[in-house]
Each structure stands twice: as C-alpha cells, then as structure tokens.
ROSE-4610 file (N, C-alpha, C; in Angstrom, 1 decimal, always signed):
// ROSE-4610
residu = [M/M/M/I/I/I/L/L/L/D/D/D/A/A/A/A/A/A/G/G/G/L/L/L/A/A/A/L/L/L/R/R/R/N/N/N/L/L/L/F/F/F/A/A/A/P/P/P/E/E/E/T/T/T/R/R/R/S/S/S/V/V/V/F/F/F/W/W/W/K/K/K/V/V/V/I/I/I/G/G/G/L/L/L/T/T/T/L/L/L/L/L/L/V/V/V/L/L/L/A/A/A/G/G/G/L/L/L/W/W/W/F/F/F/A/A/A/L/L/L/R/R/R/E/E/E/T/T/T/F/F/F/V/V/V/A/A/A/F/F/F/A/A/A/M/M/M/P/P/P/W/W/W/V/V/V/D/D/D/A/A/A/L/L/L/M/M/M/P/P/P/G/G/G/T/T/T/P/P/P/E/E/E/W/W/W/A/A/A/G/G/G/W/W/W/L/L/L/T/T/T/F/F/F/I/I/I/F/F/F/G/G/G/I/I/I/F/F/F/A/A/A/S/S/S/I/I/I/G/G/G/L/L/L/A/A/A/L/L/L/A/A/A/L/L/L/A/A/A/L/L/L/L/L/L/L/L/L/S/S/S/S/S/S/V/V/V/T/T/T/A/A/A/I/I/I/I/I/I/A/A/A/G/G/G/L/L/L/F/F/F/L/L/L/D/D/D/D/D/D/V/V/V/A/A/A/E/E/E/V/V/V/I/I/I/E/E/E/K/K/K/R/R/R/D/D/D/Y/Y/Y/P/P/P/G/G/G/D/D/D/R/R/R/P/P/P/G/G/G/T/T/T/A/A/A/M/M/M/P/P/P/I/I/I/G/G/G/A/A/A/A/A/A/M/M/M/L/L/L/S/S/S/S/S/S/L/L/L/K/K/K/F/F/F/F/F/F/G/G/G/I/I/I/V/V/V/L/L/L/V/V/V/G/G/G/N/N/N/F/F/F/I/I/I/A/A/A/L/L/L/L/L/L/L/L/L/L/L/L/L/L/L/V/V/V/P/P/P/G/G/G/V/V/V/N/N/N/I/I/I/V/V/V/A/A/A/F/F/F/F/F/F/L/L/L/V/V/V/N/N/N/G/G/G/Y/Y/Y/L/L/L/L/L/L/G/G/G/R/R/R/E/E/E/F/F/F/F/F/F/E/E/E/F/F/F/A/A/A/A/A/A/M/M/M/R/R/R/F/F/F/R/R/R/S/S/S/P/P/P/D/D/D/E/E/E/A/A/A/R/R/R/L/L/L/F/F/F/R/R/R/S/S/S/R/R/R/H/H/H/S/S/S/G/G/G/T/T/T/V/V/V/F/F/F/A/A/A/A/A/A/G/G/G/L/L/L/V/V/V/I/I/I/A/A/A/A/A/A/F/F/F/L/L/L/A/A/A/I/I/I/P/P/P/F/F/F/L/L/L/N/N/N/L/L/L/L/L/L/T/T/T/P/P/P/L/L/L/F/F/F/A/A/A/A/A/A/G/G/G/L/L/L/M/M/M/V/V/V/H/H/H/L/L/L/H/H/H/K/K/K/M/M/M/L/L/L/S/S/S/V/V/V/R/R/R/T/T/T/P/P/P/L/L/L/A/A/A/V/V/V]
num = [1/1/1/2/2/2/3/3/3/4/4/4/5/5/5/6/6/6/7/7/7/8/8/8/9/9/9/10/10/10/11/11/11/12/12/12/13/13/13/14/14/14/15/15/15/16/16/16/17/17/17/18/18/18/19/19/19/20/20/20/21/21/21/22/22/22/23/23/23/24/24/24/25/25/25/26/26/26/27/27/27/28/28/28/29/29/29/30/30/30/31/31/31/32/32/32/33/33/33/34/34/34/35/35/35/36/36/36/37/37/37/38/38/38/39/39/39/40/40/40/41/41/41/42/42/42/43/43/43/44/44/44/45/45/45/46/46/46/47/47/47/48/48/48/49/49/49/50/50/50/51/51/51/52/52/52/53/53/53/54/54/54/55/55/55/56/56/56/57/57/57/58/58/58/59/59/59/60/60/60/61/61/61/62/62/62/63/63/63/64/64/64/65/65/65/66/66/66/67/67/67/68/68/68/69/69/69/70/70/70/71/71/71/72/72/72/73/73/73/74/74/74/75/75/75/76/76/76/77/77/77/78/78/78/79/79/79/80/80/80/81/81/81/82/82/82/83/83/83/84/84/84/85/85/85/86/86/86/87/87/87/88/88/88/89/89/89/90/90/90/91/91/91/92/92/92/93/93/93/94/94/94/95/95/95/96/96/96/97/97/97/98/98/98/99/99/99/100/100/100/101/101/101/102/102/102/103/103/103/104/104/104/105/105/105/106/106/106/107/107/107/108/108/108/109/109/109/110/110/110/111/111/111/112/112/112/113/113/113/114/114/114/115/115/115/116/116/116/117/117/117/118/118/118/119/119/119/120/120/120/121/121/121/122/122/122/123/123/123/124/124/124/125/125/125/126/126/126/127/127/127/128/128/128/129/129/129/130/130/130/131/131/131/132/132/132/133/133/133/134/134/134/135/135/135/136/136/136/137/137/137/138/138/138/139/139/139/140/140/140/141/141/141/142/142/142/143/143/143/144/144/144/145/145/145/146/146/146/147/147/147/148/148/148/149/149/149/150/150/150/151/151/151/152/152/152/153/153/153/154/154/154/155/155/155/156/156/156/157/157/157/158/158/158/159/159/159/160/160/160/161/161/161/162/162/162/163/163/163/164/164/164/165/165/165/166/166/166/167/167/167/168/168/168/169/169/169/170/170/170/171/171/171/172/172/172/173/173/173/174/174/174/175/175/175/176/176/176/177/177/177/178/178/178/179/179/179/180/180/180/181/181/181/182/182/182/183/183/183/184/184/184/185/185/185/186/186/186/187/187/187/188/188/188/189/189/189/190/190/190/191/191/191/192/192/192/193/193/193/194/194/194/195/195/195/196/196/196/197/197/197/198/198/198/199/199/199/200/200/200/201/201/201/202/202/202/203/203/203/204/204/204/205/205/205/206/206/206/207/207/207/208/208/208/209/209/209/210/210/210/211/211/211/212/212/212/213/213/213/214/214/214/215/215/215/216/216/216/217/217/217/218/218/218/219/219/219/220/220/220/221/221/221/222/222/222/223/223/223/224/224/224/225/225/225/226/226/226/227/227/227/228/228/228/229/229/229/230/230/230/231/231/231/232/232/232/233/233/233/234/234/234/235/235/235/236/236/236]
x = [+96.9/+97.2/+97.7/+98.8/+99.3/+98.4/+97.4/+96.4/+95.4/+95.1/+94.3/+94.9/+96.3/+97.0/+97.1/+97.3/+97.4/+96.0/+94.7/+93.5/+93.3/+93.9/+93.5/+94.2/+95.5/+96.2/+95.7/+95.1/+94.7/+93.4/+92.6/+91.7/+92.0/+93.1/+93.5/+94.1/+94.6/+95.0/+94.0/+92.8/+91.8/+90.7/+91.3/+90.4/+90.6/+89.4/+89.3/+90.5/+90.6/+91.6/+93.2/+93.2/+94.6/+94.9/+93.7/+93.8/+94.8/+95.3/+96.1/+97.8/+97.7/+99.2/+99.1/+98.0/+98.0/+98.4/+98.1/+98.4/+99.9/+100.3/+101.7/+102.8/+102.3/+103.3/+103.2/+102.0/+102.1/+102.6/+102.5/+103.2/+104.8/+105.1/+106.6/+107.5/+106.7/+107.2/+107.5/+106.4/+106.5/+107.8/+107.7/+108.7/+110.3/+110.2/+111.7/+112.0/+111.1/+111.2/+111.5/+110.9/+111.0/+112.6/+112.9/+114.3/+115.4/+115.2/+116.2/+115.9/+114.9/+115.0/+115.8/+115.6/+116.4/+118.1/+118.2/+119.6/+120.2/+119.6/+119.9/+120.0/+119.3/+119.4/+120.4/+120.9/+121.9/+123.1/+123.3/+124.6/+124.8/+123.4/+123.8/+124.3/+123.8/+124.0/+125.6/+126.0/+127.4/+128.3/+128.2/+129.1/+128.9/+127.7/+127.6/+127.6/+127.0/+126.8/+128.3/+129.1/+130.6/+131.4/+130.8/+131.5/+130.9/+129.4/+128.8/+129.2/+129.5/+130.1/+131.3/+132.2/+133.4/+133.5/+132.5/+132.3/+131.9/+131.3/+130.6/+130.8/+132.0/+132.4/+131.7/+131.3/+130.9/+130.1/+129.0/+127.8/+127.1/+127.1/+126.1/+124.9/+124.3/+122.8/+121.8/+122.1/+121.2/+121.3/+122.1/+122.3/+121.8/+121.1/+120.4/+119.6/+119.0/+118.1/+118.9/+120.0/+120.9/+120.7/+120.9/+121.1/+119.6/+118.5/+117.2/+116.7/+117.2/+117.0/+118.1/+119.2/+120.1/+119.3/+118.5/+118.0/+116.8/+116.0/+114.9/+115.4/+116.5/+117.1/+117.6/+118.3/+118.5/+117.4/+116.6/+115.2/+114.5/+114.5/+114.3/+115.0/+116.3/+117.4/+117.2/+116.9/+116.6/+115.3/+114.4/+113.0/+113.2/+113.9/+114.4/+115.3/+116.0/+116.8/+115.8/+114.9/+114.2/+113.1/+112.8/+111.8/+112.4/+114.0/+114.7/+114.9/+114.9/+115.3/+113.9/+112.9/+111.3/+111.5/+111.9/+112.1/+112.9/+114.2/+114.9/+114.0/+113.4/+112.6/+111.6/+111.0/+109.9/+110.7/+112.0/+112.5/+112.7/+113.2/+113.0/+111.9/+110.9/+109.5/+108.8/+109.2/+108.6/+109.0/+110.4/+110.7/+110.1/+109.6/+108.9/+107.3/+106.5/+105.2/+104.8/+105.5/+105.2/+104.6/+105.1/+104.5/+102.9/+103.0/+101.5/+100.6/+100.9/+100.0/+99.8/+100.8/+100.8/+99.7/+99.9/+98.8/+97.4/+97.2/+96.0/+95.3/+96.3/+95.7/+95.4/+96.4/+96.1/+94.7/+94.7/+93.7/+92.3/+92.2/+90.9/+90.7/+91.6/+91.4/+92.0/+92.7/+93.2/+93.3/+91.7/+91.7/+91.8/+91.8/+92.1/+93.3/+94.3/+95.9/+96.6/+97.8/+98.4/+99.0/+99.0/+99.6/+101.1/+101.8/+102.9/+103.6/+104.8/+105.6/+106.6/+106.4/+107.0/+108.6/+109.2/+110.7/+111.1/+112.4/+112.7/+112.9/+112.6/+112.8/+114.3/+115.2/+116.5/+116.8/+116.3/+116.7/+116.0/+114.7/+114.0/+114.4/+115.1/+115.8/+117.2/+117.8/+118.9/+118.7/+117.6/+117.2/+116.8/+116.0/+115.8/+116.9/+117.8/+119.0/+119.8/+120.0/+120.4/+119.8/+118.4/+117.3/+118.0/+117.8/+117.9/+119.0/+120.2/+121.5/+121.3/+120.9/+120.7/+119.9/+118.8/+118.0/+118.6/+119.2/+120.1/+121.1/+121.8/+122.8/+122.0/+120.9/+120.4/+119.7/+119.1/+118.7/+119.8/+120.9/+121.9/+122.3/+122.7/+122.6/+121.6/+120.6/+119.3/+119.4/+119.6/+119.9/+121.1/+122.1/+123.1/+122.6/+121.8/+121.4/+120.1/+119.5/+118.8/+119.1/+120.8/+121.4/+121.3/+121.1/+120.8/+119.6/+119.5/+118.1/+117.5/+116.3/+115.5/+115.7/+116.7/+117.2/+116.4/+116.5/+116.1/+114.9/+113.7/+112.7/+112.6/+112.9/+113.2/+113.8/+115.1/+115.7/+115.3/+114.5/+113.7/+112.8/+112.1/+111.3/+112.0/+112.9/+113.4/+114.1/+115.0/+115.8/+114.9/+113.8/+113.0/+112.2/+111.7/+110.8/+111.5/+112.5/+113.5/+113.8/+114.3/+114.8/+113.5/+112.5/+111.5/+110.6/+110.2/+109.7/+110.5/+111.9/+112.5/+112.6/+112.8/+112.9/+111.6/+110.4/+109.3/+108.8/+108.7/+108.4/+109.2/+110.5/+111.2/+110.7/+110.5/+110.0/+108.6/+107.8/+106.5/+106.8/+107.8/+107.7/+108.7/+109.6/+110.3/+109.3/+107.8/+107.0/+106.8/+107.1/+106.7/+107.9/+109.1/+109.9/+111.4/+112.3/+113.7/+114.3/+115.2/+115.7/+116.2/+116.8/+117.6/+116.5/+115.2/+113.9/+113.2/+113.3/+112.5/+113.2/+114.6/+115.1/+114.9/+115.1/+115.2/+113.5/+112.5/+111.2/+111.0/+111.4/+111.5/+112.4/+113.3/+114.1/+113.2/+112.5/+111.5/+110.4/+110.0/+109.0/+109.3/+110.6/+111.5/+110.6/+110.3/+109.3/+108.1/+107.3/+106.0/+106.5/+107.5/+107.8/+108.4/+109.2/+109.4/+108.6/+107.4/+106.2/+105.6/+105.5/+104.7/+105.6/+107.0/+107.8/+107.5/+107.1/+106.9/+105.7/+104.8/+103.5/+103.9/+104.7/+105.1/+105.9/+106.7/+107.4/+106.6/+105.4/+104.4/+103.5/+103.2/+102.5/+103.5/+104.9/+105.8/+105.7/+105.6/+105.7/+104.5/+103.3/+102.4/+102.5/+102.5/+102.6/+101.6/+101.9/+101.1/+100.7/+100.2/+99.8/+100.8/+102.1/+103.4/+104.0/+103.5/+103.5/+102.8/+102.1/+101.5/+102.2/+103.3/+104.2/+104.2/+104.9/+105.2/+104.0/+102.8/+101.7/+100.9/+101.0/+100.8/+101.5/+103.0/+103.8/+103.8/+103.6/+103.7/+102.2/+101.1/+99.9/+100.0/+100.5/+100.6/+101.5/+102.6/+103.4/+102.9/+102.3/+101.7/+100.7/+99.9/+98.8/+99.5/+100.6/+101.2/+101.9/+102.5/+103.1/+102.0/+100.9/+99.9/+99.4/+99.3/+98.9/+99.8/+101.1/+101.9/+102.4/+102.1/+102.2/+101.2/+100.2/+99.2/+99.7/+100.6/+101.4/+102.6/+103.2/+104.1/+103.8/+103.0/+102.2/+103.7/+103.3/+104.2/+104.3/+105.5/+105.6/+104.9/+104.4/+103.5/+104.5]
y = [+112.9/+111.5/+111.5/+112.4/+112.4/+112.6/+113.6/+113.7/+112.7/+111.9/+110.8/+109.8/+109.6/+108.4/+108.9/+110.0/+110.7/+110.3/+110.6/+110.7/+109.0/+108.0/+106.6/+106.2/+106.8/+106.3/+106.9/+108.0/+108.6/+107.5/+107.2/+106.2/+105.0/+104.7/+103.4/+103.2/+104.3/+104.5/+103.8/+104.2/+103.7/+102.6/+101.9/+101.0/+99.8/+99.0/+97.8/+97.0/+96.9/+95.8/+96.0/+97.2/+97.5/+98.0/+97.5/+98.0/+97.2/+96.1/+95.3/+96.1/+96.2/+97.0/+98.3/+99.1/+100.4/+100.3/+99.3/+99.2/+98.8/+98.0/+97.5/+98.7/+99.6/+100.8/+101.8/+102.0/+102.8/+102.4/+101.1/+100.7/+100.6/+99.8/+100.2/+101.4/+102.3/+103.5/+104.3/+104.3/+104.5/+104.0/+102.8/+102.0/+102.5/+102.4/+103.0/+104.2/+105.2/+106.6/+106.8/+105.9/+105.8/+105.6/+104.4/+104.0/+105.0/+105.7/+106.8/+108.0/+108.4/+109.4/+109.0/+107.9/+107.6/+107.4/+107.0/+106.9/+108.3/+109.1/+110.5/+111.2/+110.9/+111.7/+111.1/+110.0/+109.3/+109.6/+109.7/+110.3/+111.7/+112.6/+114.0/+114.0/+113.3/+113.5/+112.8/+112.0/+111.3/+112.2/+113.1/+113.8/+115.2/+115.8/+117.2/+117.7/+117.0/+117.5/+117.8/+116.8/+117.1/+118.2/+118.5/+119.9/+121.1/+120.8/+122.1/+122.4/+121.1/+121.3/+121.9/+121.3/+122.0/+123.7/+123.9/+125.3/+126.2/+125.7/+126.7/+125.9/+125.9/+125.2/+125.9/+125.3/+126.1/+127.1/+126.9/+128.0/+128.0/+129.2/+129.4/+129.1/+128.8/+128.4/+129.5/+130.8/+131.7/+131.7/+130.9/+131.0/+129.6/+128.8/+127.6/+127.5/+128.8/+129.0/+128.7/+129.0/+129.1/+127.5/+126.5/+125.1/+124.9/+125.3/+125.0/+125.6/+126.7/+127.3/+126.3/+126.0/+125.1/+123.7/+123.2/+122.1/+122.3/+123.4/+123.4/+123.4/+124.2/+124.3/+122.8/+122.2/+120.8/+120.0/+119.8/+119.1/+119.5/+120.8/+121.2/+120.8/+120.5/+120.4/+118.6/+117.9/+116.4/+116.1/+117.1/+116.9/+117.1/+118.1/+118.3/+117.4/+116.8/+115.8/+114.6/+114.3/+112.9/+113.2/+114.5/+114.9/+114.6/+115.0/+115.1/+113.1/+112.4/+111.2/+110.5/+111.1/+110.4/+110.0/+110.9/+110.1/+108.9/+109.1/+107.6/+106.5/+106.7/+105.6/+105.1/+106.0/+105.5/+104.6/+104.9/+104.1/+102.4/+102.4/+101.1/+100.3/+101.1/+100.4/+100.1/+101.0/+100.7/+99.4/+99.1/+97.7/+96.4/+96.5/+95.7/+95.3/+96.6/+96.4/+97.0/+97.4/+97.7/+96.8/+95.6/+94.3/+94.1/+94.1/+93.9/+95.0/+96.3/+97.2/+97.1/+96.8/+96.6/+95.5/+94.4/+93.2/+93.6/+94.2/+94.7/+95.8/+96.5/+97.2/+96.7/+95.7/+95.0/+94.2/+93.5/+92.6/+93.6/+94.8/+95.3/+96.4/+97.0/+98.0/+97.5/+96.4/+96.1/+94.5/+94.1/+92.4/+91.9/+92.5/+91.9/+91.9/+92.7/+92.8/+91.6/+91.3/+90.2/+90.8/+89.8/+90.3/+90.5/+91.5/+91.6/+90.6/+90.5/+89.4/+90.2/+89.7/+90.3/+90.2/+91.1/+90.9/+89.9/+89.2/+88.1/+89.0/+88.6/+89.4/+90.0/+89.2/+89.6/+90.8/+90.5/+91.6/+93.0/+92.9/+93.8/+94.6/+94.0/+94.4/+95.2/+94.5/+95.1/+96.4/+96.6/+97.7/+98.7/+98.4/+99.0/+100.0/+99.2/+99.6/+100.7/+100.4/+101.4/+102.6/+102.5/+103.4/+104.4/+103.7/+104.5/+105.2/+104.6/+105.3/+106.6/+106.4/+107.5/+108.4/+108.2/+109.4/+110.0/+109.1/+109.9/+111.1/+110.5/+111.5/+112.6/+112.5/+113.4/+114.6/+114.0/+114.8/+115.5/+114.8/+115.6/+116.9/+116.7/+117.8/+118.8/+118.4/+119.4/+120.1/+119.1/+120.0/+121.0/+120.8/+121.8/+123.2/+122.9/+123.8/+124.8/+124.2/+124.6/+126.1/+126.3/+127.3/+128.6/+128.3/+129.0/+129.6/+131.1/+131.8/+131.5/+131.0/+131.0/+129.8/+129.1/+127.4/+126.5/+126.7/+125.6/+124.8/+125.4/+124.6/+123.8/+124.8/+124.5/+123.4/+123.1/+122.0/+120.7/+120.9/+119.6/+118.9/+119.8/+119.2/+118.5/+119.3/+119.0/+117.7/+117.5/+116.4/+115.0/+115.3/+114.3/+114.1/+114.8/+114.6/+114.0/+114.3/+113.5/+111.8/+112.0/+110.6/+109.7/+110.1/+109.4/+109.1/+110.1/+109.9/+108.3/+108.6/+107.8/+106.6/+106.1/+104.9/+104.1/+104.7/+104.4/+103.7/+104.7/+104.3/+102.9/+102.9/+101.9/+100.3/+100.8/+99.5/+99.0/+99.9/+99.6/+98.8/+99.3/+98.8/+97.7/+97.3/+96.1/+94.9/+95.2/+94.2/+93.5/+94.3/+93.8/+93.7/+94.4/+94.6/+94.3/+93.9/+93.9/+95.2/+95.1/+96.2/+97.4/+96.6/+97.8/+98.2/+97.3/+97.8/+98.9/+98.7/+99.8/+100.9/+101.0/+102.3/+102.7/+102.2/+102.7/+103.3/+102.7/+102.9/+104.4/+104.5/+105.6/+106.9/+106.7/+107.8/+108.4/+107.4/+107.8/+108.7/+108.5/+109.4/+110.1/+110.6/+111.4/+112.6/+113.3/+114.1/+114.0/+113.2/+112.7/+112.1/+111.4/+110.6/+111.8/+112.7/+113.5/+114.4/+114.8/+115.6/+114.8/+113.5/+112.4/+112.4/+112.4/+112.5/+113.8/+115.0/+116.2/+116.0/+115.2/+115.0/+114.2/+113.3/+112.4/+113.4/+114.3/+115.1/+116.1/+116.6/+117.5/+116.7/+115.5/+114.4/+114.2/+114.2/+113.8/+115.2/+116.1/+117.3/+117.6/+116.8/+117.0/+116.3/+117.1/+116.3/+115.3/+114.1/+113.1/+112.3/+112.9/+112.1/+111.3/+112.1/+111.8/+110.5/+109.9/+108.5/+107.6/+107.9/+107.1/+107.2/+107.6/+108.1/+106.9/+105.8/+104.8/+103.9/+104.0/+103.2/+104.4/+105.8/+106.4/+106.6/+106.5/+106.7/+105.4/+104.4/+102.8/+103.0/+103.2/+103.0/+104.2/+105.6/+106.3/+105.8/+105.2/+104.8/+103.3/+102.8/+101.6/+101.8/+103.1/+103.4/+104.3/+104.9/+105.7/+104.7/+103.7/+102.6/+102.1/+101.9/+101.3/+102.1/+103.6/+104.5/+104.6/+104.9/+104.9/+103.7/+102.5/+101.4/+101.3/+102.1/+101.8/+102.5/+103.4/+104.0/+103.1/+102.4/+101.4/+100.1/+99.3/+98.1/+97.1/+96.3/+95.3/+94.1/+93.8/+92.3/+91.1/+90.7/+89.4/+88.0]
z = [+79.8/+79.9/+81.5/+81.9/+83.3/+84.3/+84.1/+85.0/+85.2/+84.1/+84.0/+84.9/+84.6/+85.4/+86.8/+87.2/+88.6/+89.2/+88.6/+89.3/+89.4/+88.6/+88.6/+90.1/+90.0/+91.0/+92.6/+92.4/+93.8/+94.3/+93.1/+93.5/+93.8/+93.5/+93.8/+95.5/+95.8/+97.3/+98.3/+97.9/+99.0/+98.4/+97.4/+97.0/+98.0/+97.7/+98.9/+98.3/+97.1/+96.5/+97.0/+97.5/+97.8/+99.1/+99.9/+101.5/+102.2/+102.0/+102.8/+102.2/+101.1/+100.8/+101.5/+101.4/+102.0/+103.4/+104.2/+105.6/+105.6/+104.8/+105.0/+104.5/+103.5/+103.0/+104.5/+104.7/+105.9/+107.2/+107.6/+108.6/+108.5/+107.3/+107.0/+107.0/+106.3/+105.9/+107.4/+108.5/+109.6/+110.4/+110.3/+110.9/+110.5/+109.3/+108.7/+109.0/+109.2/+109.3/+111.1/+111.6/+113.5/+113.6/+112.7/+112.8/+112.3/+111.4/+110.8/+111.8/+112.4/+113.5/+114.2/+115.1/+116.3/+115.7/+114.7/+113.9/+114.1/+113.3/+113.4/+114.6/+115.5/+116.8/+117.5/+117.6/+118.2/+117.7/+116.2/+115.6/+116.0/+116.1/+116.5/+118.1/+118.9/+120.5/+120.4/+119.7/+119.7/+119.3/+117.9/+117.5/+117.7/+117.8/+117.7/+119.3/+119.9/+121.6/+122.2/+122.1/+122.7/+122.3/+120.6/+120.1/+120.9/+121.1/+121.6/+123.1/+123.7/+125.3/+125.1/+124.3/+124.3/+123.8/+123.0/+122.5/+123.6/+124.5/+125.8/+127.0/+127.3/+128.7/+129.9/+130.8/+132.1/+131.8/+131.1/+130.6/+132.2/+132.5/+133.6/+133.9/+134.8/+134.8/+134.1/+134.3/+133.5/+131.9/+131.6/+130.0/+129.6/+130.4/+130.0/+128.9/+128.7/+127.7/+126.1/+126.2/+125.0/+124.5/+125.5/+125.3/+124.9/+125.4/+125.0/+123.5/+123.2/+121.7/+120.8/+121.3/+120.3/+120.2/+121.2/+121.0/+120.1/+120.2/+119.2/+117.6/+117.4/+116.0/+115.7/+116.7/+116.2/+115.9/+116.8/+116.2/+115.0/+114.7/+113.2/+112.1/+112.5/+111.5/+111.4/+112.4/+112.3/+111.5/+111.7/+111.0/+109.5/+109.3/+107.8/+107.0/+107.9/+107.4/+107.3/+108.1/+108.0/+106.6/+106.7/+105.4/+104.0/+103.8/+102.8/+102.5/+103.5/+103.4/+103.0/+103.1/+102.9/+101.3/+100.3/+98.9/+98.8/+99.8/+99.8/+100.3/+101.3/+102.1/+101.1/+100.2/+99.2/+98.2/+97.9/+96.9/+97.2/+98.8/+99.3/+99.0/+99.7/+100.0/+98.8/+97.5/+96.2/+95.7/+95.9/+95.4/+96.1/+97.3/+97.9/+97.8/+97.2/+97.0/+95.7/+94.7/+93.5/+92.7/+92.8/+92.0/+92.6/+93.7/+94.7/+94.0/+93.9/+93.5/+91.9/+91.2/+89.7/+89.5/+90.0/+89.7/+90.2/+91.2/+91.3/+90.4/+90.0/+89.1/+87.8/+87.4/+85.9/+86.0/+86.7/+87.2/+87.0/+87.7/+88.0/+86.8/+86.3/+85.4/+83.7/+83.6/+82.3/+82.3/+82.6/+82.6/+81.1/+80.3/+78.8/+78.3/+79.0/+78.7/+79.4/+78.7/+79.3/+80.5/+81.6/+82.6/+82.7/+83.7/+83.9/+84.6/+84.7/+85.4/+86.3/+87.8/+88.6/+89.0/+89.1/+89.5/+90.5/+90.2/+91.5/+92.4/+93.7/+94.9/+94.8/+94.6/+94.7/+93.9/+92.5/+91.7/+91.9/+92.6/+93.0/+94.2/+95.1/+96.3/+95.7/+94.8/+94.3/+93.8/+92.8/+92.1/+93.1/+94.3/+95.2/+96.0/+96.1/+97.0/+96.1/+94.7/+93.9/+93.7/+93.6/+93.5/+94.8/+96.1/+97.4/+97.3/+96.6/+96.8/+95.9/+94.4/+93.6/+94.3/+94.8/+95.6/+96.6/+97.4/+98.5/+97.9/+97.0/+96.7/+96.0/+95.5/+94.7/+95.8/+96.7/+97.7/+98.6/+98.6/+99.4/+98.8/+97.3/+96.4/+96.6/+96.6/+96.7/+98.1/+99.4/+100.5/+100.6/+99.7/+99.7/+98.8/+97.9/+97.0/+97.7/+99.1/+100.0/+100.2/+100.3/+100.6/+99.9/+98.3/+97.4/+97.2/+97.4/+97.2/+96.0/+96.0/+94.2/+93.7/+94.5/+93.6/+94.7/+95.8/+97.0/+96.5/+96.8/+96.3/+95.1/+94.2/+92.9/+92.6/+93.3/+93.1/+93.6/+95.0/+95.4/+94.6/+93.7/+92.8/+91.5/+91.1/+89.9/+90.2/+91.2/+91.7/+91.6/+92.7/+92.9/+91.8/+91.0/+89.8/+88.8/+88.7/+87.7/+88.1/+89.1/+90.0/+90.3/+90.9/+91.2/+89.8/+89.2/+87.8/+87.0/+86.8/+86.0/+86.9/+88.0/+88.5/+88.8/+89.3/+89.2/+87.9/+87.0/+85.7/+85.1/+85.5/+84.9/+85.6/+87.0/+87.9/+87.2/+86.7/+86.1/+84.7/+84.0/+82.8/+82.6/+83.7/+83.8/+84.0/+84.4/+84.4/+83.1/+82.0/+80.6/+79.8/+80.1/+79.3/+79.9/+79.1/+79.7/+80.3/+81.2/+81.9/+80.7/+79.7/+78.5/+78.1/+77.4/+76.8/+77.6/+79.2/+79.9/+79.7/+79.9/+80.0/+78.5/+77.5/+76.0/+76.1/+76.6/+76.4/+77.2/+78.3/+79.2/+78.7/+77.8/+77.3/+76.1/+75.3/+74.6/+74.8/+76.2/+76.6/+77.7/+77.6/+78.9/+79.5/+78.6/+78.9/+79.7/+79.0/+80.0/+81.4/+81.3/+82.6/+83.5/+83.2/+83.9/+84.4/+83.8/+84.2/+85.2/+85.2/+85.9/+87.3/+87.1/+88.3/+89.3/+88.4/+89.3/+89.9/+89.3/+90.2/+91.4/+91.3/+92.3/+93.6/+93.0/+94.0/+94.7/+93.9/+94.6/+95.7/+95.4/+96.3/+97.5/+97.5/+98.3/+99.2/+98.8/+99.5/+100.5/+100.4/+101.1/+102.5/+103.6/+105.0/+105.2/+106.0/+106.2/+104.8/+103.9/+102.8/+102.1/+102.3/+101.7/+102.2/+103.3/+103.6/+102.6/+101.7/+100.9/+99.5/+99.3/+98.0/+97.4/+98.0/+97.4/+96.6/+97.5/+96.7/+95.5/+96.0/+94.9/+93.7/+93.7/+92.5/+91.7/+92.4/+91.8/+90.8/+91.4/+90.6/+89.6/+89.6/+88.8/+87.5/+87.8/+86.8/+86.3/+86.8/+86.1/+85.0/+85.5/+84.5/+83.4/+83.7/+82.7/+81.6/+82.3/+81.0/+80.4/+80.8/+80.0/+79.1/+79.5/+78.3/+77.5/+77.8/+76.6/+75.7/+76.2/+75.7/+74.4/+74.6/+73.4/+72.2/+72.3/+71.3/+70.7/+71.7/+71.2/+71.8/+71.1/+71.4/+71.9/+72.9/+73.2/+72.3/+72.4/+71.5/+72.0/+71.7/+72.2/+72.3]
C-alpha cells in the first residue's frame, strides 16, 4: 500500500496537472532556504566572530590559514543547520500547497469520489506554523543526538518519519474529516502512517530532489488516506 502510494506520488511530481504547483514549490522553497541561509550567516557573524577574534587576538599573518580553516568548518556547520531546517521549511510550504495538490489528485485519480474541502487559509497557516515549531524542536533534538554514535542517522529518520508522517497525513485527512476525526483516524493506522513518514524522511535525505518534499509528501499522504479510507468508509 505504501509503495503504491509512493509510486503514485512520484508520478504526480512531474504530471502536467501539477506543473504550476511544482514550480511554485521549487521557487518558494529556494527563496525560504536562501533567506534562512543569510539569516544564519548574519547571526553567526554577529555573535560567533567577535568571540573568535577575542579568543585569538593579534593572530600573525602566517597563521591566517587558521581563519581559512575555521571558515570552512563554519560553512559546513551552516550547511548542516540549513539541511536540518529543510523539514521545517517543508512544513510551512505544505500548508500553502497541499490543497492544490490534493485537488489535482482527487480530480484525476478519484473522479468518482466526493471531493475534499480545502482548509480555510487562516486555519491552514496556523496549522503550518504549529507544524513548523514541532518539527523544528524535533530536529533540534535530532541535532543533539548527532553527537551520539550509532544513534545520529537513526534519530534523523525516526524524528522526521514520525513528525512528517503524522502531520502530512492529518493535513490530507482534514480535507474529509474534522481535526479530531483526522487525529483519531491517524492513530488507528499509526504504524502505516509512520512507515509512510519514513519514506518521506528518506526522500528528504536525497540532495536536490528533497526540494520537492512538500509536493511528494502531500501526494503520498493524499493517496494513502484514500487507500485507508476504503477500509473505513467516510460518512456521507
């Protein structure tokens, strides 16, 4: 079931019907990541560089290579921080485009089913911001666990698998159910939703392709919700 939903979601990435959403997701993701990069860089320059200058005052010219090496490590650290923030960025963008993706999928792949109802923009943004905060905290914990050998990579997949799976599935479910019903439905199928979340986390770990995570995750969970709803029919 999950592999079927993932295959349909991959097909959906480059479908003509979702081309406009495709470019919106790419453009907005790059824009947000660029903004975060400059914010992280300026924060680092403002707070870390004075500390470095105080730690190594009057560094002779021949030791300038130390500054160069430090700059390399700082850039790697900023890139790592940006990579960890990508899942949080995914959360924000998902709230903007999930309904667009869902409508395309429902019309194309489930024309005989009752169409879902888009969340009001205010509620969608509020839910996205809450999702952003939860994922941010989760990935901060995962970042701390990177220091623990044998746990680091596993922590990344478990944290993002659980959080992304839960939130994207509830986003998809709330097109047909109340928030409480969506959470209950997700809890009934928690194992399946978590496994699908791990697929999203794996997609998130693929460089460049991970820019399309909001589009892929939305499509995956829309299909998965449809498949699971066959077992638990919706009330008309």
